[in-house]
VOPAGU-2260 file (C-alpha; in pm, 1 decimal, decimal comma):
REM VOPAGU-2260
SITE   aa  ch    i         X         Y         Z
SITE  UNK   A    0   18790,1    8186,4   17215,8
SITE  UNK   A    1   18536,2    8247,5   17489,9
SITE  UNK   A    2   18527,8    7988,5   17766,8
SITE  UNK   A    3   18200,5    7819,9   17860,4
SITE  UNK   A    4   18197,6    8025,2   18181,5
SITE  UNK   A    5   18230,8    8344,5   17977,0
SITE  UNK   A    6   17955,5    8231,1   17738,5
SITE  UNK   A    7   17727,7    8156,8   18034,2
SITE  UNK   A    8   17797,9    8499,3   18186,3
SITE  UNK   A    9   17729,4    8669,8   17851,4
SITE  UNK   A   10   17404,8    8477,2   17798,6
SITE  UNK   A   11   17281,8    8551,8   18149,8
SITE  UNK   A   12   17359,6    8922,4   18105,1
SITE  UNK   A   13   17198,8    8933,0   17758,5
SITE  UNK   A   14   16873,1    8786,0   17893,2
SITE  UNK   A   15   16878,3    8983,1   18220,7
SITE  UNK   A   16   16528,4    9083,9   18323,1
SITE  UNK   A   17   16367,6    8847,9   18068,9
SITE  UNK   A   18   16123,3    8585,3   18193,9
SITE  UNK   A   19   15972,8    8273,4   18042,8
SITE  UNK   A   20   15599,2    8213,1   17992,4
SITE  UNK   A   21   15568,4    8104,3   18355,4
SITE  UNK   A   22   15733,0    8423,3   18481,3
SITE  UNK   A   23   16060,4    8253,9   18579,0
SITE  UNK   A   24   16397,9    8414,9   18502,2
SITE  UNK   A   25   16487,2    8317,8   18144,5
SITE  UNK   A   26   16839,7    8221,0   18248,4
SITE  UNK   A   27   16689,3    7917,2   18424,6
SITE  UNK   A   28   16578,6    7786,1   18084,9
SITE  UNK   A   29   16920,8    7850,3   17931,9
SITE  UNK   A   30   17090,6    7669,1   18218,9
SITE  UNK   A   31   16852,0    7372,4   18190,2
SITE  UNK   A   32   16914,9    7345,1   17814,6
SITE  UNK   A   33   17293,4    7366,7   17863,3
SITE  UNK   A   34   17281,9    7101,6   18137,1
SITE  UNK   A   35   17059,3    6885,5   17917,0
SITE  UNK   A   36   17311,4    6908,9   17634,6
SITE  UNK   A   37   17594,6    6821,7   17874,8
SITE  UNK   A   38   17404,2    6522,1   18016,3
SITE  UNK   A   39   17327,6    6398,7   17663,0
SITE  UNK   A   40   17699,1    6392,1   17582,8
SITE  UNK   A   41   17721,1    6726,5   17407,5
SITE  UNK   A   42   18058,4    6885,0   17346,5
SITE  UNK   A   43   18170,6    7238,1   17442,3
SITE  UNK   A   44   18053,9    7385,2   17108,6
SITE  UNK   A   45   17704,6    7247,3   17167,5
SITE  UNK   A   46   17698,0    7359,2   17532,0
SITE  UNK   A   47   17798,9    7711,4   17429,4
SITE  UNK   A   48   17525,2    7707,8   17163,6
SITE  UNK   A   49   17275,2    7593,0   17427,7
SITE  UNK   A   50   17352,9    7900,3   17636,3
SITE  UNK   A   51   17308,8    8121,5   17329,1
SITE  UNK   A   52   17032,6    7934,2   17144,0
SITE  UNK   A   53   16767,2    8204,4   17191,1
SITE  UNK   A   54   16992,6    8511,6   17208,1
SITE  UNK   A   55   16962,3    8627,8   16845,9
SITE  UNK   A   56   16597,7    8520,6   16809,1
SITE  UNK   A   57   16503,5    8717,1   17122,4
SITE  UNK   A   58   16714,4    9019,5   17017,2
SITE  UNK   A   59   16922,0    8974,9   17331,7
SITE  UNK   A   60   17232,2    8969,8   17109,2
SITE  UNK   A   61   17262,4    9075,2   16747,2
SITE  UNK   A   62   17360,4    8869,6   16445,6
SITE  UNK   A   63   17656,6    9110,5   16414,1
SITE  UNK   A   64   17764,4    9023,4   16768,9
SITE  UNK   A   65   17737,8    8653,7   16687,6
SITE  UNK   A   66   17935,0    8691,2   16364,0
SITE  UNK   A   67   18217,1    8876,4   16543,7
SITE  UNK   A   68   18214,8    8678,8   16871,4
SITE  UNK   A   69   18513,2    8469,7   16973,4
SITE  UNK   A   70   18320,1    8145,9   16927,9
SITE  UNK   A   71   18383,1    7844,9   16708,1
SITE  UNK   A   72   18223,8    7842,7   16365,8
SITE  UNK   A   73   18032,8    7532,2   16472,7
SITE  UNK   A   74   17881,5    7707,3   16775,5
SITE  UNK   A   75   17777,7    7999,2   16555,3
SITE  UNK   A   76   17626,3    7762,6   16298,3
SITE  UNK   A   77   17422,0    7586,3   16567,6
SITE  UNK   A   78   17294,1    7915,4   16710,1
SITE  UNK   A   79   17195,9    8031,7   16360,6
SITE  UNK   A   80   17022,8    7700,4   16290,3
SITE  UNK   A   81   16819,8    7729,9   16611,1
SITE  UNK   A   82   16722,2    8091,8   16547,9
SITE  UNK   A   83   16365,5    8092,8   16416,4
SITE  UNK   A   84   16293,5    8337,3   16137,4
SITE  UNK   A   85   15977,5    8542,9   16114,4
SITE  UNK   A   86   15707,3    8360,6   15921,3
SITE  UNK   A   87   15922,4    8051,6   15875,7
SITE  UNK   A   88   15728,0    7725,0   15844,5
SITE  UNK   A   89   15813,2    7464,4   16112,1
SITE  UNK   A   90   15918,3    7218,7   15839,9
SITE  UNK   A   91   16179,7    7461,6   15708,4
SITE  UNK   A   92   16309,3    7531,1   16059,9
SITE  UNK   A   93   16333,1    7157,7   16135,8
SITE  UNK   A   94   16514,4    7098,4   15807,0
SITE  UNK   A   95   16777,3    7357,4   15897,2
SITE  UNK   A   96   16825,4    7206,0   16243,1
SITE  UNK   A   97   16865,2    6858,7   16092,7
SITE  UNK   A   98   17110,8    6988,2   15830,0
SITE  UNK   A   99   17338,2    7156,8   16086,0
SITE  UNK   A  100   17587,1    6927,8   16259,7
SITE  UNK   A  101   17537,3    6937,4   16635,5
SITE  UNK   A  102   17211,4    7135,2   16632,6
SITE  UNK   A  103   16970,1    6845,9   16687,4
SITE  UNK   A  104   17110,8    6762,5   17030,8
SITE  UNK   A  105   17070,5    7123,7   17144,0
SITE  UNK   A  106   16715,2    7142,3   17007,6
SITE  UNK   A  107   16629,7    6810,3   17171,6
SITE  UNK   A  108   16740,8    6950,0   17507,4
SITE  UNK   A  109   16548,4    7272,7   17444,7
SITE  UNK   A  110   16230,3    7081,6   17363,4
SITE  UNK   A  111   16273,8    6853,5   17664,6
SITE  UNK   A  112   16289,0    7151,4   17899,1
SITE  UNK   A  113   16009,5    7338,7   17724,0
SITE  UNK   A  114   15784,0    7031,8   17747,8
SITE  UNK   A  115   15870,3    6952,7   18110,5
SITE  UNK   A  116   15532,5    6875,2   18274,1
SITE  UNK   A  117   15626,9    7071,3   18587,1
SITE  UNK   A  118   15708,7    7374,6   18375,8
SITE  UNK   A  119   15389,0    7344,7   18170,6
SITE  UNK   A  120   15170,8    7284,9   18478,6
SITE  UNK   A  121   15188,6    7649,3   18586,5
SITE  UNK   A  122   15045,7    7773,6   18255,0
SITE  UNK   A  123   14677,8    7819,6   18179,5
SITE  UNK   A  124   14512,3    7528,3   17999,5
SITE  UNK   A  125   14486,3    7686,1   17650,2
SITE  UNK   A  126   14854,5    7787,5   17656,3
SITE  UNK   A  127   14961,5    7448,7   17792,2
SITE  UNK   A  128   14763,1    7265,4   17521,3
SITE  UNK   A  129   14894,1    7489,9   17241,8
SITE  UNK   A  130   15256,7    7453,9   17350,8
SITE  UNK   A  131   15229,1    7079,2   17408,7
SITE  UNK   A  132   15095,2    7034,1   17054,8
SITE  UNK   A  133   15370,9    7258,7   16915,7
SITE  UNK   A  134   15645,7    7061,6   17093,0
SITE  UNK   A  135   15503,0    6724,0   16988,9
SITE  UNK   A  136   15488,9    6839,6   16627,2
SITE  UNK   A  137   15846,3    6970,0   16632,5
SITE  UNK   A  138   15973,6    6646,2   16789,5
SITE  UNK   A  139   15802,1    6455,9   16506,6
SITE  UNK   A  140   15951,9    6683,0   16238,8
SITE  UNK   A  141   16296,6    6628,2   16391,5
SITE  UNK   A  142   16254,3    6250,6   16413,9
SITE  UNK   A  143   16266,5    6256,8   16793,4
SITE  UNK   A  144   15944,6    6064,4   16849,6
SITE  UNK   A  145   16004,9    5747,9   17045,6
SITE  UNK   A  146   16337,8    5881,0   17175,4
SITE  UNK   A  147   16359,2    5944,9   17543,2
SITE  UNK   A  148   16451,0    6304,0   17625,5
């Protein structure tokens, strides 16, 4: 089984050169999500999934890699649950997250970092408004409204 340090190294390498919407290195987002999961009491499977949560969706790593990786089945299930599918309605995505043990905590941490006011502040107003609405809607679909992130 890969250690968390090895998973982090793999995730950083897989997303090398990738930036977020604000132009920051994408690995900063992965680290923030992993730390958020850790601070929310997440276990090693969830922390590993946090590092990898966007890897398949962003084509940084393949589904074949994930299937064959030396990771727990639970970590793989969480990564798959968090991988958005083309054309998938938000309700369907949220349902999969809610149905996958351990995935909600990782998604909660992801949303908390994505919606960080300091992170959103550097975006243009239309993008900031669109993303804020998207994150609020997803939090509602996941039953996270009223919960402190």
